[in-house]
Each structure stands twice: as C-alpha cells, then as structure tokens.
DRENGU-185189 format. One record per residue (C-alpha): residue in one letter; y, x, z; residue number from 1. Coordinates in steps of 0.02 Angstrom, whole numbers, padded with zeros to 5 digits. Layout:
<rovos>
{vexvex = A&y = Y&x = X&z = Z&zakol = NUM}
...
</rovos>
This chain:
<rovos>
{vexvex = M&y = 10550&x = 12652&z = 06948&zakol = 1}
{vexvex = K&y = 10586&x = 12744&z = 07110&zakol = 2}
{vexvex = R&y = 10492&x = 12611&z = 07211&zakol = 3}
{vexvex = F&y = 10346&x = 12622&z = 07093&zakol = 4}
{vexvex = L&y = 10332&x = 12811&z = 07114&zakol = 5}
{vexvex = T&y = 10350&x = 12795&z = 07303&zakol = 6}
{vexvex = A&y = 10212&x = 12665&z = 07306&zakol = 7}
{vexvex = I&y = 10097&x = 12777&z = 07205&zakol = 8}
{vexvex = V&y = 10129&x = 12925&z = 07319&zakol = 9}
{vexvex = L&y = 10099&x = 12822&z = 07476&zakol = 10}
{vexvex = C&y = 09939&x = 12746&z = 07407&zakol = 11}
{vexvex = S&y = 09873&x = 12917&z = 07359&zakol = 12}
{vexvex = L&y = 09914&x = 12984&z = 07532&zakol = 13}
{vexvex = F&y = 09819&x = 12841&z = 07614&zakol = 14}
{vexvex = T&y = 09667&x = 12865&z = 07502&zakol = 15}
{vexvex = L&y = 09654&x = 13054&z = 07528&zakol = 16}
{vexvex = P&y = 09567&x = 13041&z = 07698&zakol = 17}
{vexvex = V&y = 09439&x = 12922&z = 07624&zakol = 18}
{vexvex = V&y = 09402&x = 13043&z = 07484&zakol = 19}
{vexvex = G&y = 09389&x = 13185&z = 07610&zakol = 20}
{vexvex = W&y = 09267&x = 13088&z = 07719&zakol = 21}
{vexvex = S&y = 09156&x = 13047&z = 07571&zakol = 22}
{vexvex = A&y = 09159&x = 13230&z = 07520&zakol = 23}
{vexvex = A&y = 09112&x = 13280&z = 07697&zakol = 24}
{vexvex = D&y = 08965&x = 13161&z = 07689&zakol = 25}
{vexvex = R&y = 08904&x = 13253&z = 07536&zakol = 26}
{vexvex = D&y = 08908&x = 13416&z = 07633&zakol = 27}
{vexvex = G&y = 08781&x = 13331&z = 07741&zakol = 28}
{vexvex = W&y = 08738&x = 13339&z = 07921&zakol = 29}
{vexvex = R&y = 08558&x = 13352&z = 07862&zakol = 30}
{vexvex = D&y = 08595&x = 13516&z = 07775&zakol = 31}
{vexvex = L&y = 08653&x = 13601&z = 07935&zakol = 32}
{vexvex = S&y = 08537&x = 13712&z = 08033&zakol = 33}
{vexvex = P&y = 08490&x = 13661&z = 08211&zakol = 34}
{vexvex = R&y = 08601&x = 13799&z = 08278&zakol = 35}
{vexvex = E&y = 08750&x = 13734&z = 08180&zakol = 36}
{vexvex = K&y = 08718&x = 13557&z = 08239&zakol = 37}
{vexvex = D&y = 08710&x = 13615&z = 08420&zakol = 38}
{vexvex = K&y = 08874&x = 13707&z = 08400&zakol = 39}
{vexvex = I&y = 08956&x = 13550&z = 08330&zakol = 40}
{vexvex = R&y = 08889&x = 13444&z = 08473&zakol = 41}
{vexvex = Q&y = 08949&x = 13572&z = 08599&zakol = 42}
{vexvex = N&y = 09124&x = 13574&z = 08524&zakol = 43}
{vexvex = Y&y = 09127&x = 13384&z = 08524&zakol = 44}
{vexvex = R&y = 09081&x = 13381&z = 08709&zakol = 45}
{vexvex = R&y = 09220&x = 13505&z = 08745&zakol = 46}
{vexvex = W&y = 09341&x = 13394&z = 08650&zakol = 47}
{vexvex = E&y = 09285&x = 13240&z = 08746&zakol = 48}
{vexvex = N&y = 09311&x = 13328&z = 08912&zakol = 49}
{vexvex = L&y = 09487&x = 13389&z = 08873&zakol = 50}
{vexvex = P&y = 09632&x = 13306&z = 08961&zakol = 51}
{vexvex = Q&y = 09734&x = 13191&z = 08849&zakol = 52}
{vexvex = Q&y = 09885&x = 13306&z = 08847&zakol = 53}
{vexvex = D&y = 09779&x = 13450&z = 08784&zakol = 54}
{vexvex = K&y = 09708&x = 13340&z = 08646&zakol = 55}
{vexvex = E&y = 09884&x = 13293&z = 08594&zakol = 56}
{vexvex = H&y = 09936&x = 13475&z = 08593&zakol = 57}
{vexvex = L&y = 09788&x = 13522&z = 08483&zakol = 58}
{vexvex = R&y = 09826&x = 13379&z = 08364&zakol = 59}
{vexvex = E&y = 10006&x = 13439&z = 08349&zakol = 60}
{vexvex = E&y = 09946&x = 13616&z = 08313&zakol = 61}
{vexvex = W&y = 09825&x = 13552&z = 08182&zakol = 62}
{vexvex = D&y = 09963&x = 13450&z = 08099&zakol = 63}
{vexvex = R&y = 10076&x = 13603&z = 08099&zakol = 64}
{vexvex = W&y = 09937&x = 13704&z = 08017&zakol = 65}
{vexvex = Q&y = 09909&x = 13570&z = 07885&zakol = 66}
{vexvex = R&y = 10095&x = 13569&z = 07841&zakol = 67}
{vexvex = L&y = 10097&x = 13755&z = 07805&zakol = 68}
{vexvex = P&y = 10096&x = 13803&z = 07622&zakol = 69}
{vexvex = Q&y = 09925&x = 13856&z = 07559&zakol = 70}
{vexvex = D&y = 09975&x = 14037&z = 07528&zakol = 71}
{vexvex = R&y = 10043&x = 14053&z = 07705&zakol = 72}
{vexvex = R&y = 09880&x = 13984&z = 07776&zakol = 73}
{vexvex = E&y = 09780&x = 14108&z = 07673&zakol = 74}
{vexvex = R&y = 09886&x = 14254&z = 07735&zakol = 75}
{vexvex = L&y = 09865&x = 14199&z = 07915&zakol = 76}
{vexvex = K&y = 09677&x = 14181&z = 07894&zakol = 77}
{vexvex = R&y = 09665&x = 14353&z = 07815&zakol = 78}
{vexvex = R&y = 09769&x = 14432&z = 07954&zakol = 79}
{vexvex = Y&y = 09663&x = 14347&z = 08087&zakol = 80}
{vexvex = E&y = 09502&x = 14408&z = 08006&zakol = 81}
{vexvex = E&y = 09570&x = 14585&z = 07993&zakol = 82}
{vexvex = Q&y = 09617&x = 14586&z = 08177&zakol = 83}
{vexvex = R&y = 09447&x = 14516&z = 08225&zakol = 84}
{vexvex = D&y = 09359&x = 14650&z = 08122&zakol = 85}
{vexvex = R&y = 09462&x = 14788&z = 08205&zakol = 86}
{vexvex = R&y = 09411&x = 14726&z = 08377&zakol = 87}
{vexvex = R&y = 09228&x = 14737&z = 08329&zakol = 88}
{vexvex = D&y = 09245&x = 14919&z = 08276&zakol = 89}
</rovos>
C-alpha cells in the first residue's frame, strides 16, 4: 500500500509540469500585447547572456521560493508591493 501511494505521488509530481505547460499555452502568446512580448524577449536575452553560475543561483532562488508555503509567499508579495508603493510616493 505504501509503494502504491508513493507511486501515485511521484506520478502526479511528474505530470504537474505538463499540466502547467498546457495551461500556459492557453494563456497564449497571441494574447499578449507587442510591448509584453518585447519585454519577454528582452528578459530571455538577458537570461541567455548570464554566466552559468548566475543562472544556477537564480534557479536555486526560484526553487526556494517555490518551496515556501503559499501564505508565506503571499505575505512576502504584499510586503514587497507595499515597499514599492512607498518608494513611489
């Protein structure tokens, strides 16, 4: 029974990225404005030009962010937005 549950969990983890990619396709590149597309291309060029060690560091940071509980992520986002809004004032 334990192996069965482990297999189900692992299979679901492997299929999550596929589901995410198909959902991203629905968002649609076609639906983006030209300005948004240019911004994405610019960010991709920046990524391509980064040294490998910087890419690894960013991947580690992204993984750390993804491991945070959802409520913690929401609090951090809110705090960041509040600080950004204060700077604008």
